[in-house]
Steps between C-alpha positions, in 0.01 A plus 500: 500500500843470356672788320605456136871493601420192727422283195833590344734420786865430474436129542242496210768675283759234608270216415409639166872546422561132587245373249631154388414218263443748218605267241208322328500118495570356152223230508282561804222270591273801544516886428260738644456869477330743741413857418363785685279721287502768756877570490624305196725275705563151363667193645569191283619174660635173373464194727626148509395251770579154610208365668360791700849660556629786290825413335540779254383860486562802280326842504469816305385790722378830349358652810528760762734463807213327686464237226863467467551444876239230516650336189845522664391301800319255275808449278719445810270251673292314234736218390441207743163647602192267478191613307285513818754727672507739215114514505515569863746784468288656225190466722679650794610794287148574366366467864768729625431767245123466467391392851769616734633142560845410620797496250649175389751351743809277482713541193227715349522753782661775283156546338393666830684820362204529265249517772466883481364447147164393647413874542537543124245291317618620171843346564356152601481359146865569414620370834305168441595443135769244565274299728230499235737396229664229703163356607381494132812320390457233768137462400607456138756226595240324717237510229748358236590217734136427579436482130793266442390284787148476360641402154738232649205349692280491181780307327541243765 
């Protein structure tokens, strides 16, 4: 089992300090908020997409260092990511924390620094907030587009 200081490593502090894309989008395609009742952390994200690729992102992060670190990596990597890739990263993070799975790889590899959090179930929700919010925003955009597609087909 990890010691408490393991979940607040120097790298986690560095990632949290490098939190980016903290300006909200003025007219986002979707906005989603994720909140942890357990610790009070909240992450709000704004998202724009072209097709299934993220073209704009903004976030407000009121969370502990763990939530800030996860949001920092998200803010750095999200623009240019496809919806499916983002769902896969979220799934990998949930599996890493809850089932002992491997951390995300490639450009998301910095999320591995959060692996010791798996031993602290109470910290899982705040660590996962940004993934929950991003996936919610993607689902909102997809639902709006499906509704618009349905309407346009009805008017043909």
